[in-house]
NULUMVO-275079 format. One record per residue: x, y, z of N, C-alpha, C in turn. Coordinates in steps of 0.02 Angstrom, whole numbers, padded with zeros to 5 digits, always signed. Layout:
% residues N
XYZXYZXYZ/...
//
This chain:
% residues 412
+04958+05453+05359+04959+05444+05286+04979+05509+05253/+05024+05503+05203+05049+05563+05170+05009+05579+05107/+05043+05607+05057+05011+05627+04995+05044+05591+04937/+05011+05594+04880+05040+05567+04819+05090+05617+04791/+05133+05594+04746+05180+05639+04714+05144+05692+04672/+05087+05674+04644+05047+05721+04605+05021+05777+04650/+05001+05759+04711+04977+05810+04758+05034+05856+04780/+05093+05827+04791+05151+05868+04809+05170+05915+04752/+05165+05890+04690+05180+05933+04632+05133+05993+04630/+05069+05982+04645+05022+06038+04647+05041+06087+04702/+05063+06061+04759+05084+06104+04815+05142+06148+04794/+05191+06119+04760+05249+06157+04737+05229+06209+04684/+05185+06188+04639+05163+06234+04587+05126+06294+04616/+05085+06282+04665+05042+06335+04692+05075+06376+04747/+05136+06359+04766+05169+06395+04821+05187+06466+04804/+05197+06481+04740+05214+06548+04717+05276+06575+04752/+05329+06534+04752+05393+06554+04781+05447+06555+04727/+05494+06602+04734+05547+06607+04685+05589+06543+04684/+05601+06513+04741+05641+06452+04743+05616+06407+04799/+05612+06343+04786+05596+06292+04836+05650+06239+04833/+05680+06226+04891+05738+06182+04896+05717+06120+04935/+05728+06061+04904+05704+05999+04934+05763+05951+04943/+05769+05926+05004+05819+05874+05018+05783+05807+05021/+05813+05756+04990+05784+05689+04992+05839+05638+04986/+05833+05584+05023+05882+05531+05019+05873+05492+04955/+05926+05461+04931+05921+05420+04871+05868+05366+04880/+05829+05355+04828+05777+05305+04830+05711+05330+04856/+05707+05395+04873+05646+05422+04902+05594+05439+04849/+05616+05469+04793+05567+05487+04741+05578+05555+04711/+05640+05581+04713+05654+05648+04686+05638+05652+04611/+05665+05603+04574+05656+05605+04501+05583+05596+04482/+05548+05552+04518+05477+05542+04504+05437+05605+04520/+05459+05643+04570+05425+05706+04586+05435+05756+04529/+05495+05758+04500+05506+05803+04444+05463+05784+04385/+05455+05719+04374+05411+05696+04319+05338+05714+04333/+05317+05707+04395+05248+05723+04413+05234+05797+04402/+05282+05839+04419+05272+05911+04409+05272+05928+04335/+05316+05895+04297+05317+05907+04225+05250+05887+04194/+05223+05829+04213+05160+05806+04186+05102+05850+04208/+05107+05879+04268+05055+05924+04292+05053+05989+04251/+05113+06017+04240+05117+06082+04207+05116+06076+04131/+05148+06024+04105+05152+06015+04033+05139+05943+04015/+05075+05921+04018+05058+05852+03999+05071+05840+03925/+05076+05777+03907+05087+05762+03837+05032+05794+03795/+05052+05833+03745+05003+05874+03710+04954+05833+03669/+04891+05854+03674+04841+05828+03628+04849+05866+03562/+04810+05847+03514+04812+05885+03453+04785+05954+03466/+04817+06004+03438+04794+06072+03448+04847+06115+03480/+04835+06180+03481+04884+06229+03503+04895+06228+03578/+04844+06213+03618+04852+06218+03690+04904+06169+03716/+04905+06108+03689+04954+06059+03710+05024+06082+03694/+05034+06111+03635+05100+06134+03616+05122+06192+03660/+05075+06236+03679+05093+06293+03721+05113+06271+03790/+05080+06220+03817+05095+06200+03886+05167+06176+03893/+05196+06148+03840+05264+06123+03844+05314+06179+03857/+05295+06240+03843+05340+06296+03850+05338+06327+03920/+05301+06296+03966+05293+06325+04033+05344+06299+04083/+05377+06244+04067+05424+06215+04115+05486+06191+04079/+05543+06201+04112+05607+06176+04089+05635+06134+04145/+05653+06071+04131+05674+06029+04187+05734+05987+04169/+05774+05975+04221+05834+05933+04216+05826+05877+04266/+05830+05815+04241+05831+05757+04285+05863+05699+04249/+05859+05640+04277+05892+05583+04246+05867+05570+04176/+05804+05587+04162+05775+05575+04096+05803+05624+04044/+05830+05680+04067+05860+05727+04019+05916+05693+03981/+05952+05649+04015+06008+05616+03983+05986+05567+03928/+05921+05551+03927+05896+05507+03874+05898+05540+03806/+05907+05607+03804+05914+05641+03740+05982+05628+03709/+06026+05595+03746+06095+05584+03723+06109+05508+03725/+06139+05481+03673+06153+05410+03672+06217+05399+03631/+06252+05346+03647+06317+05333+03617+06310+05293+03552/+06347+05314+03502+06360+05274+03442+06431+05249+03450/+06439+05186+03467+06505+05158+03483+06544+05136+03421/+06516+05148+03361+06551+05132+03299+06576+05060+03300/+06529+05014+03312+06547+04944+03320+06574+04914+03254/+06553+04944+03197+06574+04916+03133+06648+04926+03120/+06672+04989+03128+06742+05002+03113+06784+05015+03175/+06750+05027+03233+06785+05037+03297+06838+05091+03292/+06818+05149+03265+06865+05204+03258+06845+05265+03299/+06785+05291+03287+06765+05352+03321+06699+05340+03358/+06700+05352+03423+06640+05345+03464+06609+05414+03474/+06545+05420+03457+06510+05484+03459+06452+05482+03508/+06440+05539+03539+06380+05547+03580+06327+05581+03537/+06275+05545+03519+06222+05573+03477+06174+05615+03519/+06149+05667+03489+06101+05711+03522+06035+05707+03485/+05982+05689+03522+05916+05690+03491+05889+05761+03494/+05889+05797+03439+05872+05868+03440+05801+05880+03462/+05791+05934+03500+05724+05960+03513+05728+06036+03505/+05675+06070+03520+05674+06143+03507+05726+06179+03549/+05738+06155+03611+05786+06189+03654+05858+06178+03632/+05875+06114+03617+05944+06100+03596+05959+06132+03528/+05910+06133+03483+05920+06166+03419+05933+06240+03429/+05896+06271+03475+05903+06343+03485+05971+06360+03515/+05992+06322+03566+06054+06339+03601+06115+06321+03559/+06111+06266+03520+06169+06244+03481+06172+06274+03412/+06115+06275+03377+06114+06296+03307+06101+06371+03302/+06044+06393+03330+06025+06463+03322+06072+06510+03359/+06089+06493+03421+06130+06538+03462+06205+06521+03459/+06221+06462+03435+06292+06443+03428+06330+06445+03494/+06300+06416+03547+06330+06420+03614+06376+06360+03629/+06401+06327+03577+06445+06270+03588+06506+06287+03630/+06535+06346+03619+06595+06365+03656+06579+06373+03731/+06522+06402+03746+06502+06410+03816+06490+06343+03849/+06461+06296+03812+06450+06229+03839+06516+06195+03854/+06564+06202+03808+06630+06173+03819+06663+06203+03881/+06658+06269+03889+06688+06303+03946+06656+06279+04012/+06590+06271+04012+06556+06247+04072+06575+06175+04087/+06580+06133+04035+06600+06064+04046+06670+06060+04076/+06717+06097+04048+06785+06094+04073+06791+06125+04143/+06745+06168+04160+06745+06197+04227+06724+06146+04279/+06675+06104+04262+06648+06057+04310+06677+05987+04304/+06709+05971+04248+06736+05904+04238+06812+05906+04234/+06839+05915+04174+06911+05916+04165+06928+05956+04103/+06983+05994+04105+07004+06033+04047+07048+05991+04001/+07060+05928+04018+07098+05885+03974+07056+05858+03916/+06991+05861+03923+06946+05836+03872+06907+05894+03842/+06904+05896+03776+06868+05949+03741+06812+05920+03699/+06749+05935+03716+06694+05914+03673+06696+05952+03607/+06684+05917+03552+06683+05948+03486+06617+05932+03451/+06578+05984+03438+06515+05974+03402+06529+05967+03328/+06507+05912+03300+06522+05898+03230+06468+05929+03185/+06490+05952+03127+06446+05990+03083+06388+05949+03057/+06402+05889+03032+06349+05849+03003+06373+05776+02999/+06328+05730+03001+06347+05661+02990+06292+05626+02950/+06307+05568+02925+06260+05531+02884+06238+05467+02918/+06175+05450+02907+06149+05386+02929+06117+05351+02870/+06109+05287+02876+06077+05248+02822+06007+05229+02844/+05957+05247+02802+05889+05230+02819+05874+05158+02802/+05811+05137+02814+05793+05066+02805+05799+05044+02732/+05799+05092+02686+05805+05075+02615+05878+05078+02590/+05924+05089+02637+05994+05093+02618+06016+05160+02591/+05974+05210+02598+05989+05277+02573+06026+05318+02626/+06078+05354+02604+06116+05397+02650+06077+05462+02663/+06070+05480+02726+06033+05540+02745+06078+05583+02788/+06082+05648+02772+06120+05695+02814+06079+05713+02875/+06110+05708+02935+06078+05728+02997+06099+05800+03012/+06054+05842+03039+06069+05914+03048+06131+05926+03090/+06159+05986+03081+06219+06007+03117+06210+06002+03192/+06266+05989+03227+06268+05987+03300+06222+05932+03329/+06213+05878+03292+06175+05822+03318+06219+05768+03348/+06285+05781+03350+06330+05734+03381+06390+05771+03410/+06423+05738+03457+06482+05769+03487+06534+05714+03499/+06597+05730+03486+06652+05686+03503+06692+05719+03558/+06727+05678+03597+06767+05704+03653+06840+05691+03636/+06878+05745+03635+06947+05742+03612+06995+05754+03670/+07045+05711+03675+07099+05721+03722+07159+05748+03683/+07182+05807+03701+07236+05839+03666+07299+05797+03671/+07329+05782+03613+07390+05742+03612+07444+05775+03570/+07445+05842+03569+07491+05879+03526+07564+05861+03541/+07580+05851+03604+07650+05840+03623+07671+05766+03621/+07626+05724+03600+07644+05653+03596+07681+05639+03531/+07732+05597+03535+07771+05578+03475+07746+05510+03451/+07724+05507+03389+07700+05444+03361+07757+05408+03328/+07772+05348+03352+07830+05310+03327+07821+05294+03253/+07875+05306+03214+07874+05289+03144+07843+05340+03099/+07820+05397+03126+07788+05450+03086+07836+05508+03078/+07852+05525+03017+07897+05581+03004+07863+05647+03020/+07897+05693+03055+07865+05757+03071+07855+05799+03008/+07802+05840+03009+07790+05886+02953+07834+05947+02963/+07870+05968+02910+07917+06024+02915+07899+06077+02863/+07921+06139+02877+07911+06193+02829+07969+06194+02779/+07971+06246+02737+08022+06249+02683+08092+06256+02711/+08098+06278+02773+08163+06284+02804+08182+06223+02845/+08140+06172+02843+08155+06110+02879+08134+06111+02951/+08098+06164+02973+08077+06168+03043+08010+06130+03051/+08005+06091+03106+07943+06054+03117+07883+06100+03124/+07828+06081+03093+07765+06117+03099+07724+06082+03153/+07706+06119+03204+07666+06090+03258+07594+06087+03236/+07566+06029+03232+07496+06022+03215+07458+05992+03273/+07395+06010+03278+07355+05984+03333+07339+05911+03320/+07354+05870+03369+07337+05800+03366+07296+05783+03428/+07250+05738+03421+07208+05720+03478+07182+05649+03469/+07164+05620+03525+07131+05556+03526+07057+05567+03541/+07014+05531+03505+06942+05533+03519+06927+05477+03568/+06895+05495+03624+06883+05447+03677+06809+05444+03695/+06790+05390+03727+06724+05386+03758+06732+05405+03831/+06700+05458+03852+06709+05483+03920+06671+05439+03969/+06687+05448+04032+06654+05410+04084+06581+05432+04091/+06542+05391+04126+06472+05408+04138+06466+05473+04177/+06511+05483+04225+06510+05545+04263+06524+05606+04220/+06574+05600+04175+06590+05656+04130+06533+05668+04081/+06501+05614+04059+06443+05622+04015+06387+05660+04050/+06375+05643+04113+06323+05679+04152+06340+05752+04159/+06405+05767+04171+06426+05837+04176+06417+05873+04110/+06428+05839+04055+06419+05869+03989+06345+05887+03978/+06300+05840+03995+06229+05853+03986+06208+05912+04031/+06233+05914+04093+06217+05970+04136+06244+06035+04107/+06302+06034+04075+06331+06094+04046+06287+06122+03991/+06257+06078+03952+06210+06101+03900+06149+06133+03933/+06122+06100+03984+06063+06127+04017+06079+06194+04051/+06136+06197+04085+06153+06260+04121+06165+06316+04071/+06198+06302+04015+06209+06353+03964+06142+06377+03936/+06096+06329+03925+06029+06348+03903+05995+06392+03955/+06001+06373+04018+05969+06412+04071+05998+06482+04076/+06064+06488+04068+06095+06554+04068+06066+06598+04012/+06057+06568+03954+06031+06606+03897+05957+06624+03908/+05919+06578+03937+05849+06591+03952+05842+06651+03998/+05881+06652+04052+05879+06708+04099+05898+06773+04064/+05949+06770+04022+05970+06829+03985+05914+06855+03940/+05880+06809+03906+05826+06830+03861+05768+06859+03900/+05747+06827+03954+05689+06850+03992+05702+06913+04031/+05765+06931+04041+05782+06993+04075+05777+07054+04028/+05764+07041+03965+05750+07096+03918+05677+07116+03927/+05666+07175+03953+05598+07196+03973+05549+07198+03915/+05570+07226+03859+05527+07232+03801+05524+07166+03764/+05465+07136+03763+05457+07070+03732+05478+07072+03659/+05463+07126+03625+05479+07131+03554+05553+07135+03540/+05593+07152+03591+05666+07157+03581+05702+07091+03594/+05667+07040+03617+05699+06977+03632+05717+06939+03568/+05773+06903+03569+05794+06866+03508+05749+06806+03493/+05709+06784+03541+05662+06729+03530+05602+06739+03576/+05545+06713+03555+05486+06718+03597+05466+06651+03629/+05508+06599+03619+05488+06533+03643+05493+06524+03719/+05523+06573+03753+05528+06569+03826+05480+06617+03861/+05439+06653+03822+05396+06704+03852+05347+06675+03903/+05326+06613+03893+05277+06582+03938+05309+06537+03990/+05375+06534+03992+05410+06491+04039+05399+06516+04111/+05377+06470+04155+05362+06488+04224+05403+06448+04275/+05419+06386+04258+05449+06342+04308+05513+06311+04281/+05563+06305+04326+05625+06269+04312+05634+06219+04368/+05637+06155+04349+05645+06102+04398+05714+06070+04387/+05757+06073+04438+05824+06045+04434+05829+05988+04484/+05839+05928+04459+05843+05869+04502+05915+05842+04504/+05949+05856+04559+06012+05824+04577+06065+05824+04521/+06094+05882+04506+06145+05884+04453+06215+05869+04477/+06224+05845+04539+06290+05844+04569+06316+05774+04584/+06284+05723+04558+06303+05655+04578+06373+05635+04558/+06402+05670+04507+06468+05650+04483+06523+05701+04499/+06509+05747+04544+06556+05802+04557+06594+05791+04623/+06657+05812+04624+06693+05815+04687+06670+05877+04725/+06694+05885+04787+06667+05939+04829+06681+06008+04801/+06742+06019+04774+06759+06086+04748+06714+06105+04689/+06705+06059+04642+06662+06073+04584+06589+06077+04605/+06570+06038+04655+06501+06040+04680+06485+06109+04708/+06530+06135+04748+06520+06202+04777+06516+06255+04722/+06561+06249+04673+06562+06297+04618+06496+06296+04579/+06472+06235+04566+06408+06229+04530+06351+06259+04571/+06350+06246+04636+06296+06272+04678+06297+06348+04680/+06357+06377+04686+06363+06450+04687+06340+06480+04620/+06362+06450+04565+06342+06475+04499+06267+06470+04488/+06238+06414+04510+06165+06406+04503+06128+06456+04546/+06152+06468+04607+06121+06517+04651+06125+06587+04620/+06182+06605+04591+06189+06671+04559+06140+06678+04502/+06131+06624+04464+06085+06627+04407+06013+06634+04431/+05995+06600+04485+05927+06606+04513+05915+06677+04537/+05964+06706+04570+05957+06775+04595+05950+06824+04538/+05981+06810+04481+05978+06855+04423+05915+06845+04382/+05879+06790+04393+05820+06775+04352+05762+06821+04369/+05719+06834+04320+05660+06877+04333+05610+06841+04376/+05564+06878+04406+05513+06849+04449+05468+06800+04413/+05466+06805+04347+05426+06759+04307+05445+06687+04319/+05508+06673+04334+05533+06605+04342+05531+06583+04415/+05504+06523+04427+05505+06492+04492+05545+06427+04488/+05591+06418+04535+05637+06362+04534+05620+06311+04588/+05622+06247+04570+05618+06192+04618+05682+06151+04609/+05718+06142+04664+05782+06106+04661+05780+06050+04712/+05797+05990+04690+05801+05933+04735+05872+05907+04736/+05892+05879+04793+05960+05850+04799+05962+05799+04855/+06009+05752+04848+06022+05705+04902+06086+05724+04939/+06119+05778+04917+06185+05795+04942+06180+05852+04994/+06198+05838+05057+06192+05890+05108+06234+05952+05093/+06294+05944+05065+06336+06001+05050+06305+06046+04997/+06279+06015+04944+06246+06054+04892+06186+06091+04921/+06147+06057+04963+06090+06088+04996+06112+06148+05038/+06165+06139+05077+06188+06192+05121+06213+06253+05082/+06251+06241+05029+06278+06298+04990+06220+06337+04959/+06172+06303+04929+06115+06338+04900+06075+06374+04955/+06065+06340+05011+06027+06370+05066+06059+06435+05089/+06125+06436+05094+06159+06496+05117+06166+06549+05063/+06183+06527+05001+06191+06575+04946+06125+06610+04929/+06070+06575+04935+06005+06604+04920+05973+06636+04981/+06009+06635+05037+05986+06668+05098+05917+06643+05119/+05906+06578+05116+05840+06550+05131+05825+06547+05205/+05874+06563+05247+05862+06559+05319+05828+06622+05346/+05821+06674+05305+05794+06737+05329+05738+06762+05283/+05709+06817+05303+05660+06854+05262+05598+06812+05244/+05581+06766+05289+05520+06728+05278+05523+06676+05223/+05583+06665+05195+05589+06618+05139+05601+06546+05162/+05610+06536+05227+05628+06471+05251+05573+06419+05240/+05511+06442+05230+05457+06394+05217+05465+06359+05150/+05513+06381+05109+05526+06350+05045+05577+06294+05049/+05597+06273+05109+05645+06219+05117+05610+06158+05146/+05623+06100+05115+05586+06040+05134+05631+05979+05139/+05607+05929+05174+05634+05862+05173+05580+05817+05144/+05594+05785+05088+05547+05738+05056+05555+05670+05089/+05500+05644+05115+05502+05578+05148+05452+05532+05115/+05472+05470+05107+05427+05418+05081+05401+05378+05140/+05335+05372+05145+05304+05336+05199+05299+05262+05183/+05287+05222+05234+05285+05150+05224+05225+05128+05182/+05173+05169+05178+05115+05151+05136+05123+05174+05064/+05183+05200+05047+05195+05221+04978+05178+05293+04963/+05152+05329+05013+05138+05400+05003+05200+05440+05026/+05195+05507+05020+05252+05550+05031+05232+05610+05073/+05283+05639+05106+05274+05701+05143+05327+05751+05124/+05308+05815+05120+05356+05870+05113+05357+05906+05180/+05407+05891+05221+05412+05921+05287+05452+05985+05284/+05422+06039+05308+05457+06104+05309+05517+06099+05357/+05574+06124+05333+05635+06122+05373+05663+06192+05382/+05689+06205+05441+05717+06271+05457+05791+06264+05468/+05829+06306+05435+05902+06302+05440+05930+06256+05387/+05997+06253+05384+06028+06211+05334+06026+06138+05356/+06057+06095+05315+06054+06023+05329+06083+06006+05397/+06134+06043+05418+06167+06028+05482+06121+06040+05541/+06074+06087+05533+06031+06106+05588+05962+06074+05584/+05938+06062+05523+05868+06042+05516+05858+05968+05512/+05908+05930+05493+05900+05857+05493+05968+05825+05493/+05972+05765+05519+06033+05726+05520+06026+05670+05469/+06069+05669+05422+06068+05619+05368+06069+05548+05397/+06117+05536+05441+06127+05469+05466+06070+05447+05513/+06050+05490+05557+05997+05471+05604+05931+05461+05568/+05919+05501+05516+05857+05492+05479+05856+05425+05442/+05912+05408+05410+05916+05343+05377+05904+05287+05428/+05935+05292+05485+05928+05242+05537+05854+05236+05558/+05821+05293+05565+05751+05293+05585+05707+05260+05532/+05718+05277+05469+05678+05248+05415+05686+05172+05413/+05748+05148+05421+05760+05076+05420+05729+05042+05480/+05734+05073+05538+05705+05043+05599+05629+05037+05593/+05598+05089+05565+05525+05087+05556+05504+05033+05507/+05543+05025+05453+05527+04973+05404+05535+04904+05434/+05587+04894+05474+05599+04830+05506+05543+04815+05556/+05526+04865+05597+05474+04854+05648+05406+04837+05617/+05392+04866+05559+05328+04853+05526+05330+04797+05476/+05385+04760+05474+05394+04707+05425+05379+04733+05355/+05405+04792+05339+05390+04825+05276+05453+04840+05236/+05504+04800+05244+05566+04811+05207+05554+04798+05133/+05574+04847+05091+05567+04842+05019+05636+04846+04987/+05637+04844+04920+05701+04845+04885+05741+04908+04900/+05707+04966+04902+05743+05029+04911+05776+05034+04979/+05753+04995+05028+05785+04998+05094+05856+04971+05092/+05870+04926+05045+05939+04903+05037+05984+04959+05013/+05956+05004+04970+05994+05062+04948+06010+05108+05007/+05960+05118+05050+05971+05160+05109+06022+05129+05156/+06018+05063+05163+06066+05028+05207+06137+05035+05180/+06145+05025+05115+06212+05032+05086+06237+05104+05094/+06192+05152+05083+06210+05222+05091+06234+05235+05163/+06200+05206+05210+06218+05213+05280+06287+05183+05294/+06300+05125+05267+06366+05093+05275+06420+05135+05243/+06407+05162+05183+06458+05203+05148+06475+05265+05188/+06423+05300+05212+06435+05361+05250+06471+05347+05316/+06451+05293+05349+06483+05275+05412+06556+05256+05402/+06569+05217+05349+06638+05196+05334+06681+05257+05320/+06655+05304+05281+06692+05365+05266+06706+05406+05328/+06656+05411+05372+06664+05450+05434+06717+05418+05479/+06717+05352+05482+06763+05318+05527+06831+05302+05496/+06839+05318+05432+06904+05311+05401+06918+05243+05370/+06867+05203+05358+06877+05139+05325+06884+05148+05249/+06923+05105+05218+06932+05110+05145+06870+05089+05107/+06835+05038+05132+06777+05011+05097+06720+05002+05147/+06659+05013+05123+06601+05005+05168+06595+04933+05191/+06616+04886+05149+06610+04815+05166+06655+04796+05224/+06705+04838+05240+06749+04823+05297+06709+04822+05363/+06653+04859+05364+06612+04860+05425+06574+04795+05435/+06576+04750+05385+06542+04686+05392+06585+04634+05427/+06646+04651+05443+06691+04603+05476+06665+04584+05545/+06622+04625+05573+06597+04613+05641+06531+04575+05641/+06507+04553+05582+06444+04517+05578+06459+04442+05572/+06421+04402+05608+06428+04330+05602+06400+04307+05534/+06434+04259+05504+06411+04234+05440+06458+04254+05384/+06435+04245+05322+06476+04257+05263+06474+04331+05243/+06531+04364+05247+06536+04433+05226+06518+04441+05152/+06542+04395+05111+06528+04398+05039+06453+04392+05026/+06420+04350+05065+06347+04341+05055+06310+04405+05072/+06332+04442+05124+06299+04504+05142+06310+04557+05088/+06371+04560+05062+06385+04608+05008+06342+04592+04947/+06337+04528+04932+06298+04507+04873+06224+04524+04884/+06198+04516+04943+06128+04531+04957+06114+04605+04947/+06159+04648+04973+06150+04720+04965+06156+04740+04892/+06206+04714+04857+06215+04731+04787+06157+04709+04744/+06126+04653+04761+06069+04628+04722+06014+04680+04717/+06001+04715+04771+05944+04762+04772+05965+04835+04762/+06030+04848+04755+06052+04917+04742+06077+04927+04672/+06079+04875+04632+06098+04881+04561+06037+04861+04520/+06001+04913+04496+05938+04901+04463+05944+04863+04397/+06006+04858+04370+06014+04823+04307+06005+04748+04315/+06007+04724+04377+05998+04652+04388+05924+04636+04380/+05908+04591+04335+05839+04579+04317+05797+04554+04376/+05827+04512+04419+05786+04485+04473+05766+04539+04523/+05805+04594+04527+05787+04649+04572+05727+04687+04547/+05708+04676+04484+05652+04712+04455+05586+04674+04463/+05589+04609+04478+05529+04569+04474+05507+04539+04540/+05544+04550+04594+05522+04521+04657+05541+04566+04715/+05505+04558+04769+05522+04592+04831+05571+04549+04871/+05603+04577+04921+05649+04537+04962+05612+04480+04997/+05647+04425+05003+05620+04368+05040+05623+04382+05115/+05588+04344+05156+05593+04353+05229+05665+04351+05254/+05706+04306+05227+05775+04301+05249+05814+04364+05230/+05800+04389+05170+05834+04450+05148+05812+04511+05189/+05748+04513+05206+05725+04567+05250+05760+04564+05317/+05770+04504+05342+05804+04496+05406+05877+04517+05402/+05906+04513+05341+05974+04537+05331+05980+04611+05345/+05929+04649+05325+05928+04721+05339+05930+04733+05414/+05890+04696+05450+05888+04703+05524+05956+04685+05553/+05984+04630+05531+06048+04607+05557+06104+04657+05545/+06107+04684+05484+06161+04729+05466+06153+04798+05498/+06091+04820+05509+06081+04883+05544+06103+04875+05617/+06085+04819+05648+06106+04807+05717+06182+04804+05722/+06214+04779+05670+06288+04777+05670+06317+04847+05677/+06290+04895+05640+06315+04963+05646+06302+04992+05715/+06241+04983+05739+06222+05014+05803+06262+04984+05861/+06272+04919+05859+06301+04884+05917+06377+04881+05917/+06409+04888+05859+06481+04876+05855+06524+04937+05841/+06494+04995+05830+06534+05054+05813+06515+05112+05858/+06566+05136+05895+06555+05187+05947+06524+05250+05919/+06537+05264+05856+06509+05324+05824+06433+05323+05829/+06404+05265+05816+06331+05260+05818+06304+05260+05890/+06341+05228+05936+06319+05229+06005+06319+05300+06033/+06369+05338+06012+06372+05406+06036+06314+05447+06009/+06296+05437+05945+06240+05471+05915+06176+05454+05953/+06169+05392+05972+06109+05370+06006+06103+05403+06075/+06159+05410+06109+06158+05443+06175+06139+05516+06169/+06163+05547+06114+06150+05618+06106+06079+05632+06081/+06042+05578+06065+05973+05586+06044+05966+05613+05975/
//
């Protein structure tokens, strides 16, 4: 029997390490662990000063961070789509007080694309329930612009100066960016904030700091910022984050979780976690069949300390043997198929289903049912006995029909 996420959060809090690096497979509980640690260190404040002070002890990035941002799709006039920002003390400080919009744009274009430029808008109006127009504070929204200066608009006369020469004016299209680009934008705001926090806390004299709101900050929790990045940008982000951690004062302790072996390896090597007694800060988060969790100490990078594919295989085999297949096991199974297909050079993970007896479409539909949480039925029921047997059947398909897996099995 393992521990609860709350117990693991206490373990991380009390470890007193500059950085703790955690690897976990998708569906294991990384984001819930970040929430548990946030609630442990900074619970929802009661009335009074102590609750307000506790919120200043931890800064965290996870899937819930993106909830501060939401789209206004301008359904009424269908002209300009804006990403609204729900202001809090941190976003107000980085955007309004410090005016770091340019740095955020630079970070976004570094990790996403330089073809799109985020533009923070000065002010906008909303209508309250009484029909009254209200001005919303500056930098509470952002539009994404695609530069179109060189495009010729049919039927539009060019603007010319007094000598008849065309005047080049900036033209752009306002677009709604992809979910991946939106995630990169949110990360860019967080990373820019983190850069500024480190800069402020590295000022030794407290009285000389431009703000005192970070003086009590102790913990930074970063949960998987790389889900939308290609390998080159992923490596760049990992190196930049490692440099920032190394530059941070001892006051700050970092907890980083990821499902990506490459991101884990780059951080592991850049932070030199394999030497100087720091290796005890590297873990593999595992979810047990009884719903509890373990933080297993790992030595070496991902290539040496654990095998992604063999571990997934082991977790699925244990669930099948104990008749304990749950919804998240379908996510692990799909992940296993995707990684295997990529390793073997298949275009689609579903191509590996050609060797299974029965309806290929039915198997794809079964896996998709439990790996797309937006489907309502996946939220209200556990897999049926037949669906649980599908996990067993499809795992056996990989083991029995693809030499890659047979070779892994021989090598132990």
